[in-house]
All heavy atoms as an XYZ file, in Angstrom:
691
protein
N     -42.941    -79.221     -3.543
C     -42.587    -79.386     -2.142
C     -42.183    -78.039     -1.533
O     -42.516    -77.779     -0.394
C     -41.468    -80.419     -2.024
C     -41.276    -80.904     -0.628
S     -42.795    -81.574      0.064
C     -42.269    -83.106      0.642
N     -41.469    -77.201     -2.319
C     -41.081    -75.888     -1.810
C     -42.302    -75.026     -1.551
O     -42.340    -74.267     -0.583
C     -40.155    -75.189     -2.797
C     -38.777    -75.769     -2.865
C     -37.923    -74.978     -3.815
C     -36.541    -75.604     -3.933
N     -35.681    -74.842     -4.856
N     -43.334    -75.173     -2.396
C     -44.561    -74.401     -2.202
C     -45.245    -74.787     -0.905
O     -45.762    -73.933     -0.190
C     -45.495    -74.600     -3.387
N     -45.233    -76.076     -0.571
C     -45.838    -76.534      0.665
C     -45.086    -75.969      1.868
O     -45.696    -75.491      2.834
C     -45.854    -78.058      0.725
C     -46.429    -78.676      2.012
C     -47.874    -78.231      2.210
C     -46.310    -80.189      1.972
N     -43.765    -75.999      1.812
C     -42.963    -75.434      2.894
C     -43.201    -73.954      3.069
O     -43.345    -73.450      4.198
N     -43.288    -73.217      1.972
C     -43.568    -71.782      2.042
C     -44.952    -71.523      2.623
O     -45.146    -70.590      3.410
C     -43.447    -71.162      0.656
N     -45.918    -72.362      2.267
C     -47.282    -72.207      2.787
C     -47.311    -72.436      4.298
O     -47.997    -71.716      5.035
C     -48.232    -73.169      2.085
N     -46.583    -73.421      4.765
C     -46.517    -73.694      6.209
C     -45.883    -72.525      6.950
O     -46.400    -72.083      7.976
C     -45.746    -75.014      6.485
C     -45.467    -75.177      7.959
C     -46.534    -76.190      5.946
N     -44.798    -72.012      6.434
C     -44.133    -70.871      7.065
C     -45.054    -69.656      7.080
O     -45.192    -68.983      8.093
C     -42.786    -70.548      6.362
C     -42.223    -69.220      6.841
C     -41.802    -71.667      6.582
N     -45.704    -69.376      5.963
C     -46.608    -68.224      5.873
C     -47.770    -68.360      6.845
O     -48.126    -67.412      7.557
C     -47.125    -68.053      4.441
C     -48.072    -66.890      4.211
C     -47.377    -65.568      4.521
C     -48.602    -66.902      2.799
N     -48.346    -69.541      6.918
C     -49.452    -69.783      7.846
C     -49.020    -69.600      9.289
O     -49.733    -69.021     10.094
C     -50.016    -71.213      7.643
O     -50.429    -71.351      6.276
C     -51.173    -71.484      8.555
N     -47.836    -70.067      9.620
C     -47.317    -69.916     10.977
C     -47.112    -68.451     11.322
O     -47.513    -67.997     12.398
C     -45.994    -70.694     11.136
O     -46.228    -72.070     10.840
C     -45.438    -70.556     12.536
N     -46.510    -67.713     10.421
C     -46.255    -66.287     10.664
C     -47.564    -65.516     10.834
O     -47.712    -64.713     11.754
C     -45.392    -65.681      9.538
C     -45.333    -64.169      9.621
C     -43.996    -66.284      9.588
N     -48.514    -65.772      9.947
C     -49.818    -65.091     10.026
C     -50.527    -65.472     11.323
O     -51.109    -64.620     12.007
C     -50.689    -65.412      8.800
C     -52.117    -64.924      8.990
C     -50.082    -64.801      7.546
N     -50.463    -66.751     11.684
C     -51.100    -67.189     12.924
C     -50.499    -66.544     14.160
O     -51.221    -66.092     15.051
N     -49.188    -66.462     14.215
C     -48.532    -65.828     15.362
C     -48.830    -64.340     15.400
O     -49.014    -63.765     16.473
C     -47.023    -66.080     15.322
C     -46.593    -67.507     15.615
C     -45.080    -67.665     15.429
C     -47.008    -67.936     16.999
N     -48.900    -63.701     14.259
C     -49.218    -62.279     14.213
C     -50.630    -62.029     14.718
O     -50.904    -61.038     15.411
C     -49.054    -61.733     12.804
N     -51.548    -62.940     14.409
C     -52.927    -62.784     14.864
C     -53.043    -62.921     16.374
O     -53.944    -62.363     16.998
C     -53.819    -63.817     14.184
N     -52.141    -63.661     16.978
C     -52.168    -63.868     18.433
C     -51.359    -62.832     19.193
O     -51.377    -62.803     20.413
C     -51.625    -65.260     18.766
C     -52.443    -66.429     18.261
C     -51.719    -67.729     18.579
C     -53.834    -66.435     18.847
N     -50.623    -61.985     18.486
C     -49.766    -60.990     19.142
C     -50.593    -60.109     20.055
O     -51.685    -59.687     19.711
C     -49.048    -60.150     18.105
N     -50.060    -59.803     21.240
C     -50.821    -58.996     22.193
C     -50.928    -57.540     21.796
O     -51.780    -56.824     22.320
C     -50.044    -59.164     23.500
C     -48.655    -59.424     23.060
C     -48.778    -60.208     21.783
N     -50.093    -57.076     20.871
C     -50.130    -55.666     20.477
C     -49.932    -54.745     21.662
O     -49.003    -54.915     22.432
N     -50.830    -53.801     21.799
C     -50.743    -52.848     22.912
C     -51.606    -53.273     24.100
O     -51.973    -52.460     24.936
C     -51.174    -51.455     22.433
C     -50.167    -50.862     21.459
O     -49.004    -51.299     21.473
O     -50.560    -49.967     20.692
N     -51.924    -54.534     24.166
C     -52.805    -55.044     25.200
C     -52.170    -54.938     26.584
O     -50.956    -55.090     26.745
C     -53.152    -56.498     24.915
O     -53.947    -57.034     25.939
N     -53.010    -54.684     27.565
C     -52.552    -54.614     28.947
C     -52.546    -56.005     29.596
O     -52.122    -56.143     30.727
C     -53.424    -53.665     29.757
N     -53.009    -57.039     28.871
C     -52.981    -58.411     29.385
C     -52.421    -59.318     28.303
O     -52.763    -59.187     27.127
C     -54.370    -58.871     29.798
C     -54.346    -60.259     30.440
C     -55.663    -60.668     31.051
O     -55.961    -60.207     32.154
O     -56.402    -61.435     30.403
N     -51.558    -60.221     28.699
C     -50.959    -61.142     27.750
C     -50.605    -62.450     28.441
O     -50.435    -62.502     29.659
C     -49.699    -60.531     27.132
N     -50.521    -63.499     27.625
C     -50.037    -64.789     28.094
C     -48.600    -64.933     27.637
O     -48.262    -64.537     26.522
C     -50.892    -65.909     27.516
N     -47.761    -65.440     28.494
C     -46.349    -65.594     28.165
C     -45.952    -67.052     28.366
O     -46.357    -67.685     29.341
C     -45.496    -64.699     29.055
N     -45.164    -67.547     27.432
C     -44.610    -68.907     27.549
C     -43.125    -68.735     27.845
O     -42.382    -68.211     27.023
C     -44.819    -69.722     26.259
C     -44.200    -71.101     26.412
C     -46.294    -69.807     25.910
N     -42.736    -69.184     29.006
C     -41.338    -69.117     29.427
C     -40.669    -70.434     29.084
O     -41.333    -71.427     28.772
C     -41.251    -68.807     30.926
C     -41.630    -67.370     31.215
C     -42.930    -67.018     31.501
C     -40.673    -66.370     31.182
C     -43.286    -65.709     31.736
C     -41.005    -65.044     31.424
C     -42.319    -64.717     31.701
N     -39.350    -70.494     29.124
C     -38.642    -71.737     28.787
C     -39.208    -72.916     29.594
O     -39.377    -72.815     30.815
C     -37.190    -71.451     29.174
C     -37.066    -69.970     29.016
C     -38.399    -69.423     29.469
N     -39.513    -74.026     28.931
C     -40.120    -75.160     29.620
C     -39.213    -75.813     30.656
O     -39.690    -76.541     31.525
C     -40.472    -76.140     28.495
C     -39.671    -75.703     27.330
C     -39.371    -74.249     27.503
N     -37.923    -75.547     30.580
C     -37.003    -76.136     31.577
C     -36.929    -75.289     32.838
O     -36.322    -75.691     33.798
C     -35.605    -76.315     30.966
C     -35.033    -75.073     30.358
C     -34.309    -74.100     30.985
C     -35.159    -74.645     29.005
N     -33.974    -73.092     30.111
C     -34.498    -73.414     28.870
C     -35.782    -75.188     27.884
C     -34.418    -72.704     27.671
C     -35.697    -74.483     26.694
C     -35.019    -73.271     26.606
N     -37.574    -74.117     32.838
C     -37.628    -73.299     34.048
C     -38.637    -73.894     35.011
O     -39.724    -74.337     34.611
C     -38.081    -71.889     33.740
C     -37.078    -70.994     33.065
C     -35.938    -71.348     32.443
C     -37.161    -69.574     32.956
N     -35.297    -70.246     31.933
C     -36.036    -69.144     32.243
C     -38.088    -68.635     33.381
C     -35.795    -67.810     31.953
C     -37.866    -67.304     33.088
C     -36.713    -66.896     32.393
N     -38.357    -73.887     36.310
C     -39.377    -74.301     37.273
C     -40.527    -73.287     37.242
O     -40.334    -72.118     36.875
C     -38.663    -74.239     38.633
C     -37.217    -74.061     38.341
C     -37.090    -73.557     36.937
N     -41.704    -73.718     37.628
C     -42.855    -72.827     37.575
C     -42.655    -71.564     38.411
O     -43.036    -70.481     37.990
C     -44.120    -73.560     38.064
C     -45.378    -72.754     37.841
C     -46.615    -73.562     38.139
O     -46.707    -74.177     39.197
N     -47.553    -73.566     37.225
N     -41.989    -71.694     39.546
C     -41.730    -70.525     40.390
C     -40.876    -69.485     39.684
O     -41.104    -68.281     39.828
N     -39.905    -69.948     38.891
C     -39.056    -69.012     38.152
C     -39.844    -68.298     37.066
O     -39.667    -67.092     36.843
C     -37.874    -69.755     37.527
N     -40.748    -69.004     36.390
C     -41.583    -68.381     35.358
C     -42.519    -67.347     35.965
O     -42.669    -66.242     35.448
C     -42.377    -69.445     34.616
N     -43.122    -67.673     37.100
C     -44.029    -66.747     37.778
C     -43.260    -65.515     38.273
O     -43.721    -64.378     38.123
C     -44.788    -67.440     38.928
C     -45.549    -66.444     39.776
C     -45.732    -68.498     38.362
N     -42.087    -65.727     38.841
C     -41.276    -64.603     39.318
C     -40.866    -63.696     38.174
O     -40.938    -62.468     38.275
C     -40.028    -65.126     40.064
O     -40.461    -65.919     41.175
C     -39.169    -63.987     40.564
N     -40.435    -64.289     37.049
C     -40.057    -63.483     35.892
C     -41.255    -62.701     35.349
O     -41.151    -61.515     35.026
C     -39.463    -64.380     34.809
N     -42.407    -63.355     35.272
C     -43.612    -62.682     34.790
C     -44.014    -61.547     35.719
O     -44.441    -60.476     35.262
C     -44.750    -63.699     34.661
N     -43.859    -61.749     37.019
C     -44.232    -60.722     37.993
C     -43.368    -59.472     37.844
O     -43.788    -58.377     38.212
C     -44.132    -61.272     39.410
N     -42.177    -59.607     37.277
C     -41.333    -58.447     37.062
C     -41.882    -57.558     35.932
O     -41.495    -56.411     35.795
C     -39.891    -58.864     36.757
O     -39.794    -59.416     35.458
N     -42.793    -58.115     35.124
C     -43.377    -57.375     34.004
C     -44.751    -56.819     34.300
O     -45.248    -55.959     33.583
C     -43.454    -58.296     32.777
N     -45.397    -57.321     35.333
C     -46.748    -56.868     35.661
C     -47.357    -57.742     36.735
O     -46.667    -58.502     37.402
N     -48.675    -57.642     36.871
C     -49.392    -58.417     37.880
C     -49.747    -59.795     37.307
O     -50.413    -59.894     36.272
C     -50.685    -57.705     38.290
C     -50.416    -56.345     38.920
O     -49.382    -56.216     39.612
O     -51.230    -55.427     38.724
N     -49.308    -60.855     37.976
C     -49.637    -62.216     37.550
C     -51.079    -62.489     37.960
O     -51.406    -62.401     39.137
C     -48.676    -63.237     38.187
C     -49.104    -64.657     37.837
C     -47.249    -62.979     37.727
N     -51.919    -62.783     36.973
C     -53.323    -63.045     37.275
C     -53.673    -64.518     37.170
O     -54.700    -64.938     37.698
C     -54.267    -62.213     36.378
C     -54.109    -60.736     36.663
C     -54.034    -62.474     34.924
N     -52.841    -65.295     36.475
C     -53.126    -66.727     36.351
C     -51.898    -67.468     35.859
O     -50.985    -66.870     35.284
C     -54.280    -66.957     35.382
N     -51.918    -68.757     36.098
C     -50.868    -69.645     35.594
C     -51.577    -70.686     34.744
O     -52.612    -71.218     35.138
C     -50.117    -70.320     36.757
C     -49.098    -71.289     36.235
C     -49.449    -69.268     37.617
N     -51.041    -70.942     33.562
C     -51.662    -71.900     32.658
C     -51.483    -73.322     33.117
O     -50.839    -73.601     34.127
N     -52.074    -74.222     32.347
C     -51.996    -75.637     32.673
C     -50.558    -76.137     32.615
O     -50.163    -77.010     33.374
C     -52.878    -76.438     31.720
N     -49.757    -75.585     31.713
C     -48.344    -75.927     31.647
C     -47.565    -75.054     32.608
O     -47.920    -73.903     32.846
N     -46.509    -75.573     33.183
C     -45.773    -74.846     34.209
C     -45.118    -73.582     33.693
O     -44.730    -72.713     34.463
C     -44.730    -75.725     34.857
C     -43.529    -76.032     33.969
C     -42.501    -76.866     34.708
O     -42.801    -77.485     35.712
N     -41.296    -76.862     34.212
N     -44.994    -73.441     32.379
C     -44.283    -72.292     31.842
C     -45.192    -71.235     31.222
O     -44.711    -70.265     30.663
C     -43.247    -72.757     30.806
O     -43.896    -73.411     29.742
N     -46.515    -71.388     31.343
C     -47.467    -70.418     30.794
C     -47.999    -69.553     31.917
O     -48.533    -70.056     32.899
C     -48.630    -71.126     30.083
C     -48.104    -72.010     28.949
C     -49.625    -70.087     29.545
C     -49.147    -72.887     28.323
N     -47.840    -68.226     31.762
C     -48.281    -67.295     32.806
C     -49.077    -66.173     32.157
O     -48.662    -65.635     31.124
C     -47.068    -66.706     33.570
C     -47.527    -65.819     34.711
C     -46.159    -67.808     34.098
N     -50.200    -65.813     32.743
C     -51.032    -64.713     32.261
C     -50.726    -63.492     33.133
O     -50.755    -63.576     34.355
C     -52.538    -65.032     32.369
C     -52.868    -66.409     31.822
C     -53.369    -63.930     31.709
C     -52.549    -66.610     30.384
N     -50.418    -62.377     32.472
C     -49.973    -61.168     33.180
C     -50.803    -59.976     32.736
O     -51.123    -59.841     31.550
C     -48.479    -60.900     32.899
C     -48.018    -59.609     33.555
C     -47.630    -62.059     33.360
N     -51.137    -59.119     33.682
C     -51.811    -57.854     33.394
C     -50.884    -56.734     33.809
O     -50.278    -56.781     34.886
C     -53.118    -57.774     34.157
C     -53.921    -56.509     33.831
C     -55.282    -56.482     34.517
N     -56.090    -57.611     34.053
C     -56.712    -58.480     34.869
N     -56.609    -58.354     36.168
N     -57.412    -59.457     34.376
N     -50.783    -55.731     32.976
C     -49.921    -54.582     33.273
C     -50.416    -53.868     34.520
O     -51.605    -53.582     34.660
C     -49.930    -53.614     32.084
O     -49.253    -52.435     32.420
N     -49.513    -53.591     35.447
C     -49.896    -52.877     36.666
C     -50.147    -51.409     36.389
O     -50.885    -50.760     37.123
C     -48.833    -53.056     37.757
O     -47.562    -52.713     37.263
N     -49.561    -50.874     35.313
C     -49.759    -49.464     34.981
C     -50.735    -49.240     33.848
O     -50.982    -48.111     33.440
N     -51.305    -50.302     33.285
C     -52.261    -50.185     32.204
C     -51.636    -50.117     30.822
O     -52.330    -50.116     29.832
N     -50.318    -50.068     30.734
C     -49.640    -50.003     29.437
C     -49.434    -51.388     28.854
O     -49.795    -52.392     29.448
N     -48.863    -51.436     27.662
C     -48.590    -52.731     27.023
C     -47.661    -53.601     27.879
O     -46.735    -53.091     28.505
C     -47.915    -52.354     25.705
C     -48.206    -50.918     25.487
C     -48.432    -50.312     26.828
N     -47.910    -54.874     27.887
C     -47.123    -55.779     28.724
C     -46.255    -56.737     27.906
O     -45.398    -57.426     28.454
C     -48.065    -56.549     29.689
C     -48.863    -57.590     28.949
C     -47.330    -57.146     30.843
N     -46.419    -56.755     26.583
C     -45.694    -57.691     25.738
C     -44.186    -57.556     25.804
O     -43.458    -58.524     26.045
N     -43.654    -56.370     25.593
C     -42.193    -56.155     25.613
C     -41.592    -56.444     26.986
O     -40.567    -57.116     27.073
C     -41.875    -54.732     25.139
C     -40.405    -54.350     25.253
C     -39.450    -55.298     24.588
N     -39.628    -55.325     23.152
C     -38.996    -56.167     22.343
N     -38.131    -57.039     22.825
N     -39.203    -56.142     21.053
N     -42.205    -55.988     28.087
C     -41.628    -56.340     29.394
C     -41.582    -57.852     29.653
O     -40.645    -58.340     30.267
C     -42.569    -55.649     30.392
C     -43.145    -54.503     29.637
C     -43.274    -54.993     28.230
N     -42.554    -58.590     29.130
C     -42.516    -60.046     29.288
C     -41.370    -60.653     28.483
O     -40.690    -61.559     28.967
C     -43.851    -60.666     28.859
C     -44.990    -60.500     29.853
C     -46.316    -60.889     29.225
C     -44.726    -61.320     31.103
N     -41.161    -60.152     27.284
C     -40.029    -60.654     26.479
C     -38.716    -60.323     27.162
O     -37.812    -61.150     27.199
C     -40.074    -60.039     25.073
C     -41.218    -60.580     24.257
C     -41.372    -59.872     22.928
O     -40.967    -58.725     22.774
N     -41.965    -60.545     21.958
N     -38.611    -59.122     27.720
C     -37.398    -58.745     28.437
C     -37.172    -59.605     29.679
O     -36.043    -59.806     30.107
C     -37.458    -57.264     28.849
C     -37.399    -56.324     27.643
O     -37.008    -56.770     26.530
O     -37.770    -55.140     27.804
N     -38.263    -60.139     30.250
C     -38.160    -60.988     31.441
C     -37.816    -62.428     31.097
O     -37.610    -63.258     31.981
C     -39.477    -60.944     32.227
N     -37.761    -62.751     29.779
C     -37.347    -64.092     29.382
C     -38.406    -64.908     28.677
O     -38.159    -66.083     28.341
N     -39.589    -64.358     28.428
C     -40.642    -65.111     27.739
C     -40.196    -65.423     26.310
O     -39.661    -64.581     25.603
C     -41.930    -64.315     27.717
N     -40.435    -66.665     25.899
C     -40.099    -67.090     24.544
C     -41.185    -66.665     23.570
O     -40.892    -66.312     22.429
C     -39.927    -68.610     24.501
C     -38.833    -69.195     25.396
C     -38.870    -70.712     25.332
C     -37.477    -68.658     24.989
N     -42.437    -66.730     24.003
C     -43.583    -66.373     23.180
C     -44.537    -65.551     24.043
O     -44.774    -65.881     25.205
C     -44.324    -67.630     22.670
C     -43.386    -68.527     21.868
C     -45.554    -67.236     21.832
C     -43.977    -69.884     21.542
N     -45.081    -64.492     23.468
C     -46.073    -63.663     24.150
C     -47.266    -63.549     23.208
O     -47.107    -63.246     22.031
C     -45.529    -62.261     24.495
C     -46.585    -61.416     25.167
C     -44.290    -62.370     25.381
N     -48.482    -63.820     23.726
C     -49.666    -63.756     22.878
C     -50.879    -63.308     23.680
O     -50.862    -63.323     24.908
C     -49.944    -65.118     22.205
C     -50.120    -66.260     23.172
C     -51.364    -66.602     23.657
C     -49.027    -67.007     23.583
C     -51.523    -67.660     24.542
C     -49.162    -68.079     24.453
C     -50.427    -68.401     24.930
N     -51.930    -62.900     22.954
C     -53.189    -62.535     23.599
C     -53.813    -63.807     24.165
O     -53.919    -64.799     23.466
C     -54.115    -61.880     22.591
N     -54.218    -63.800     25.426
C     -54.712    -65.028     26.035
C     -56.073    -65.486     25.556
O     -56.387    -66.661     25.606
C     -54.743    -64.709     27.538
C     -54.851    -63.228     27.598
C     -54.135    -62.698     26.393
N     -56.886    -64.590     25.038
C     -58.249    -64.933     24.635
C     -58.355    -66.078     23.653
O     -59.065    -67.051     23.916
N     -57.663    -66.019     22.506
C     -57.828    -67.069     21.504
C     -57.348    -68.448     21.959
O     -57.782    -69.450     21.416
C     -56.965    -66.601     20.328
C     -56.757    -65.164     20.538
C     -56.828    -64.946     22.012
N     -56.486    -68.492     22.924
C     -55.942    -69.786     23.380
C     -56.317    -70.062     24.835
O     -55.513    -70.551     25.607
C     -54.428    -69.800     23.196
C     -53.967    -69.722     21.745
C     -52.449    -69.680     21.679
C     -54.488    -70.886     20.940
N     -57.542    -69.760     25.179
C     -57.980    -69.948     26.567
C     -57.843    -71.402     26.996
O     -57.761    -71.691     28.187
C     -59.415    -69.473     26.725
N     -57.801    -72.333     26.039
C     -57.633    -73.742     26.372
C     -56.294    -74.046     27.005
O     -56.107    -75.106     27.596
N     -55.342    -73.115     26.912
C     -54.032    -73.313     27.557
C     -54.128    -73.106     29.055
O     -53.196    -73.440     29.789
C     -53.001    -72.344     26.997
S     -52.571    -72.687     25.294
N     -55.242    -72.536     29.502
C     -55.416    -72.334     30.940
C     -55.827    -73.638     31.579
O     -56.281    -74.569     30.929
C     -56.453    -71.248     31.200
C     -56.090    -69.883     30.629
C     -57.221    -68.905     30.863
C     -54.809    -69.372     31.248
N     -55.695    -73.682     32.874
C     -56.019    -74.910     33.592
C     -57.492    -75.273     33.388
O     -58.341    -74.395     33.276
C     -55.750    -74.700     35.091
N     -57.801    -76.552     33.299
C     -59.201    -76.964     33.139
C     -60.051    -76.398     34.267
O     -59.642    -76.399     35.425
C     -59.129    -78.494     33.218
C     -57.724    -78.833     32.875
C     -56.880    -77.663     33.350
N     -61.205    -75.882     33.921
C     -62.106    -75.346     34.931
C     -61.800    -73.912     35.303
O     -62.417    -73.363     36.208
N     -60.855    -73.266     34.675
C     -60.554    -71.872     34.972
C     -59.102    -71.623     35.262
O     -58.263    -72.503     35.115
N     -58.847    -70.429     35.674
C     -57.462    -70.008     35.907
C     -56.970    -70.462     37.277
O     -57.719    -70.506     38.243
C     -57.374    -68.484     35.822
C     -57.696    -67.981     34.440
C     -57.612    -66.487     34.382
N     -57.759    -66.033     33.000
C     -57.526    -64.813     32.602
N     -57.148    -63.889     33.446
N     -57.674    -64.487     31.356
N     -55.707    -70.796     37.326
C     -55.056    -71.173     38.580
C     -54.520    -69.900     39.226
O     -53.904    -69.083     38.561
C     -53.902    -72.151     38.312
C     -53.137    -72.454     39.575
C     -54.421    -73.427     37.708
N     -54.760    -69.726     40.495
C     -54.233    -68.527     41.169
C     -52.721    -68.593     41.224
O     -52.133    -69.637     41.460
C     -54.804    -68.429     42.595
C     -56.296    -68.246     42.619
C     -56.847    -68.138     44.020
N     -56.235    -69.126     44.880
C     -56.185    -69.028     46.216
N     -56.704    -67.982     46.808
N     -55.626    -69.951     46.929
N     -52.102    -67.438     41.018
C     -50.657    -67.366     40.966
C     -50.018    -67.851     42.263
O     -49.008    -68.540     42.259
C     -50.190    -65.933     40.660
N     -50.612    -67.506     43.388
C     -50.010    -67.894     44.679
C     -50.028    -69.416     44.872
O     -49.213    -69.966     45.586
C     -50.648    -67.165     45.862
C     -52.143    -67.268     45.946
C     -52.861    -66.139     45.253
O     -52.472    -65.705     44.170
N     -53.913    -65.633     45.846
N     -50.937    -70.116     44.168
C     -50.967    -71.572     44.256
C     -49.854    -72.224     43.450
O     -49.546    -73.389     43.617
C     -52.312    -72.104     43.774
C     -53.462    -71.720     44.693
O     -53.201    -71.374     45.854
O     -54.622    -71.757     44.242
N     -49.246    -71.443     42.540
C     -48.202    -71.980     41.677
C     -46.824    -71.907     42.302
O     -45.903    -72.538     41.841
C     -48.184    -71.215     40.348
N     -46.685    -71.135     43.342
C     -45.362    -70.982     43.969
C     -45.110    -72.025     45.022
O     -45.903    -72.666     45.533
C     -45.246    -69.585     44.580
C     -45.279    -68.446     43.560
C     -45.234    -67.109     44.259
C     -44.096    -68.553     42.612
């Protein structure tokens, strides 16, 4: 049973590392789910340019306005999880990205 638990933890860590935005200029951020969508978008905008809002009210896609990495600024703005948006494109709204101004 301990081996199964260790395998689950290892798989989770490896999976999250694979999704890490690294030095990417674009990232998806998951903000606290109890935050209103406007608060998540406002917090994300403090880290860069908001380019889309995910299907969930707390998922925001951000692109660095200066071209530098955006992961740390998103974490500083309150994001619980920051990841590269490509592998999890299904988190975006069905049919494409929702414009940020429509989320406010």
